[in-house]
Structures are given as C-alpha cells and as structure tokens.
N, C-alpha and C positions, 0 to 999 in steps of 0.2 A: 117606504111611505107611499100611500096610494092617494090619487086624486079622487074627488068626489064622484061616485058613479063608476069608478074604474073597477074591473073585476079583480079578485084576489089572484096573485101570481101562482102558477103551477109549481109543485115541489121541484127543487133542483135535482136533476138526475145525474149531473156530472160530478159535482162535489158535495155529497151528502154530509160530509163532515163539516161544511161551512154553514149548514142550516142554522145551527144554534147560535153561531156568531152573528149571522145576518139577522136573526130574530132579535137578539139583544141590541144590535145597533139600530134596527128599525124602531124598536121600542124607545130607545134613547131619543131618536129623531122625533117621534110622535110626541114625547114629553116636551121637547124643546119647542115644537111647533104649537103645542097647546098654550104655551106661554105668550105667543104673539099671534094667535089665529086670526084675529080680526084686523091685523095690521099688515101692511106690505113689507115692513122692515122692523125688526125688534133687535136691540142690542143691550146686553147687560154687561157693562164693563168690558173685560177681555175674556170673559168666561163663555158667553153665548152670543152668537150673531146669526139671526134668522132673516133671510130675504126671500120673499115670495113674488112670483110673476105669473102670468097666465099659463106658462108652459113648464115652469120648473120651480122647485123649492131648494134653496141652498141653506145649509147649517154649518156654521163653523164653531167649534168648541175649543176652549183653552187656547185662544188666540191663534186659531187655525192649525193647531196641532192635530185635531181630528176634523175632517172636512167631509160633508155628505151632500151630494148633488143628485136630486131626484128629478130627472128630466121626463116629463109626462109625454112629450111629443115623440120621443124615440124609445119609450119604455125602457129606459136605461137608468140604473142607480149607480152612481160612482161614490165609492167610499175610500178615503185615504186616512190611514192611521200611521202617523210618523212617516216612514219611508216605505210602507206597504200600501199598494193600490189594489182595490177590489172592485171589479166591474160586474154588475149583475144585469144581464140583457134578456128581456122577454121578447121572443120572436117566433112566430109560426107555432105557437102553442108550447114552446119549450123554453126552458130557462138555462142559460149558459153563465158560468161564473169563471172569470179570469182574474188570477191573482198574480201580480208582478211587483217588482221593486221600483220605487220612485226615488231617484237620487237627488231631487231638488224640491224643496218646499217653497211655495209662493207665499212668503210671509215677510212682513216689514220688520218683525221683531227678531233681532239677531239671536235672542236666547232660545228661540224655537226652531231655528234653521237647522239643517243637517249638520253633522260634524264637519269641521273644516278638513278633517282627514279621517277617512274610514279605512282601516286596515283589513287584512285578510288572515284571520285566524279562526274565528267562530264558524263552525260548519261540520261537514261530514267528510271523512277521508278514508280511502281504501288503498292499501299498499301491499307489496310483496316483500317478504323478509328474506334475508340471507345472512351469512356470517362472513366476516373477514378474519382470516387466521394465517398469519405469517406469509402474506403474499398470495394466499389462495382465498377464493370465494366459495361459499356453499357449505362451509364447516368441514370437518375431517373425522375420520374414524367413526365411532358410534354416533356422533352428532352431525353426520352428514344429513343435509335437508333435501326433501322434495320441494324445491323452491316454488314451483307453480301453485302448490297448495299450502304454502306457508304464508298466511295472510295477516296483515295488520288492519285493525278497524279503529279509527279515531273518532270520537265525538267531542269536539271542542266547544264547550257550552258557555264560556264566559270570555269576553273580550274588552280590553281597555286600550285606548289609543292616546299617545302623547304627540302633539303637533310640533314638528320641527320646522317645516316649511308648508304653508297652506296648500292643500291638495297636491303636494309634491312629495313630501317625505315625513316620516314619523316613526316613533317607537311603538311596537305592538306587544302587548302582554295579555295575560288572562289565565284561563285554566281549562283543562280538558281531561278526558279519560281515554286511555289507550289499551287495547287488548292485542297481544301479539301471540300468534300461533306458529309454532315451530314443528312442522310435520317431518318426522324422522324417516329417512329413506331406508333404513335398516330394520330388520325384525327384532327391535330391542325396545325397552322402556328404561326409565332411569330409577336408580335407587341409591341411597346413601349408605356407604360402608366405611366405618371408621372416620366419619366426617368428610368423606370425599365422594362426589357423584361419579358412579360407574355404571356401565351398561348391565341391564338385566335381560337376557335373551328371551324371545317369545317364539312359540311355534309358528312358523310362517304359513302353515296350512290354514286357510280360512281367515287370515289376518287382513283386515281392510285398512286400518290406520293405527298409528301410534304417534302421539304428539305431546309436546310440552306447551302449555299456555301460561303466559305471564301478563298481568295487567298493572297499569301504572296510573297515578294521578300526575298530570303533566302541567308544567308552568313554563311558557316561553318568554324569551326576550329577543325580539326581532327588529332589525332596522329595515324599513320598507321604503322603496321609491316607486312613484307612480308616474306614468307617462300617458297623457291624454291622446286618444286616436279617434278617428271617425268624427271629426269636428267636436271632440270632447264628449261624445255620447257614450263612449266606452273608455277603458283605460287598461294599459299593460302595466303589470306590477312585478317587481323583483324584490325579494326580501332574503335576508340571511341573519343568522345569529345562533343562539343556543336554546336548547330545551332541557329543562331539568325534569326528572321523573322520580316519584316515590312509589316503591313497589307496594301494591295493595294485596297481592296474593298470587299463588301459582298452583298448578296441578298438572298431572299427567293424565292422559286418556287413552285407553285401548278399546278398539272396536273390532270384533270378529263377526263371522257369519251368524253366530248364535248369541254372543254376549257383548256387553258394554261395561266398562269399569273406569272409575276415576280414583285418583289417589291425590289428596290435597296435602301440601307440605311446602316448606320454604325452598327445598332442593338447592340450598346454598346460593340462591339468587341474591345478587347485590341489592341491598335495601335502597340504594340511590343510583340513579342513572343520569348522565349528562351527555348530551349529544350536539354535534354541529348540525345545523338545519339550513336548508335553502329551498326556495320555491320561486317559480315563475308562472304567470298566468295572464289571462285576458278576462276581464269582467269578473265572474264568479267561478270560473273554471281554472284550475291550476295543476301543475305538476310539481311534486315535492320530493325531497330526499333528505334523509337523516343518517348520520353516522355516529355511533356511540363511541365516546372516548373512554368509557368504562366498560370493563368486561362483563358479560352476562352473569358469570358465576363469581363468587368471592375468590380473592386471591388464595390459591392453594386448595380451593374447594371443588374444582372441576377444570375442564379444559379452558384455555384462555381464548374466548371467542368474543368478537366485537360485532354487535348487530348493525346491519346496514339495511335500510328500507327505501324503496322507490315506489311512489304511488301517485294517485290523482285525488284532488279535492273536487268533490262533486257539487257541493252546496255551500254558499256563504250566507250565514244567518243574518 
C-alpha cells in the first residue's frame, strides 16, 4: 500500500518468488482501504478492520488472522498470515524481504490464536541409511552399503496435533513421503531368481554406482514433550513413537562412465513398514532416528535386514 505521492517501490531483488504473493496481498489491502478511504477507522464485523493515521495504515482481516501494517515513515510493510511474518523494507533504493515465523498472534478471540500445542513433524528431513543385521551395522554380503551415500529424504507434508498439556505435551500425527536410497558397496545389482532376491554381478570397470531405492507413504504417531527456554522465546522438544509406512515403489539403478539404467520392480520389498522413531531438537532444527521393526525384504524373499536411519530435520512447516 502506497501513501499519496509516494513513489512505487523497486522490484524485490532478494526474494523474487515473493513478488506475486506481495502483489496479491497489496491488492487485497487496497481493496480494504477503498472501503473506508474517507474515514480514520472502518470496521465490518469481525471480517475487516481498517485504521488510518498520518504515518501508517493497519488492516486486520478475519478477526486479525491476517494483519497488514503499512508504515509510511519507515517505508516498511509488515504482513502476518497466521504464524508467518513477512516484512518488506524499502531502504536506499533497495527492497529487502524477511520471512520468519510468528509463534504468537495478538488476538482476543481464542478461535484464531495459534494452536495450544504445535508439534514437530511437518517439514524436510535428510538422513543416512544403514542396516542392522544380527548384531552388525551396514548390511552384509551383497547388501553391504556405502553408508555415506545411502541417503534418506523425507518430505512430511501434513501434520495434526492433539493437546495433552497446553504448550507442554501432545500427540503428533500426519502424513509424509519418504525416499530411501541404499548405495551398494559391491559391484552388484539385485535380481529375483525363483522368488528370492540374489546378487547380479556387474563389471566393476567404469562402475560409478549401483543402488536400490524404495519410497514410502508414512504416517506417524508420536508423543512429544516441549520445554521452554530463553524466556519462552524458544523451546526444546523431545518426541518418540512409531511411524508406519506403505511401500509406494522401488527400483534399482546402475550408472557407469557411459550408461545409466533403471529396473523398476517390487524386489520382494515388504509392502508395509513400521519403525520406532525418536527425535530431539531446538526450535525448528532436530536430530532424528528411526529403526524398522520389519525387515526390508519379505520373509524368505531376501536377506533379513532391518533399516536404521539417523538424520537431521532442517525445516518445520
């Protein structure tokens, strides 16, 4: 929102992807202001509340669920949508955009306040895979892994929280997608012979990698405890429970100096996976570990290997 006579802001050079969102929100603010342009304050029930002064214009939508503050004196526009804060600052001919999380909503209506308990599931995670096999880690025989290159990628896109103790404890569930890469340390790939997974040797000359990739749809059930720190500005959290997985597909991949090939199949992968899970973190960064109670392969369909993953959660949505 621009004051009368104020020059149009320069394009944002830092977060170009935010331009469309900013344009939509600014248009929304202009619409709201047009409803009460000639007045210092306009309020329409709990839907729209517009307040104007000599130096700023404030717009609250949906009982302060969406809040926009255009400060003319500092050339700053502050936008809050739920628990996301966006600050757009015009300074020295440049536009800076800062996006961060707001854990408290200044709102008198409890129905619009932030959740009394916000768990840690939704987000992006990156981990290292290994196998536990009869007291040994890393797999055995033809399923021995190059562990540093056996990566897990998790995108947990849906989260639900059940409050047990306000801002202290709760149950966390939701849904996610997990892709597990098992980089084989030996020059072999996998094939099914008489219903059993066995190694298929590969010429090691020019071989760059051979791996098995398995993806899952995941559903967690975690009990999480949260401990406020830094005068409640941050929180340490600890959670544990189980994660169920539904196998969505698997394939092997071979890459040499000259060729790439993929072979899609079920490779006797167990259709269901259930794992013990634990995580500990501060704010939105966490360390997690999962241990599968079910073997990677079906009973009698391949070596008895139990996946184990240790990783880091990088973002909490």
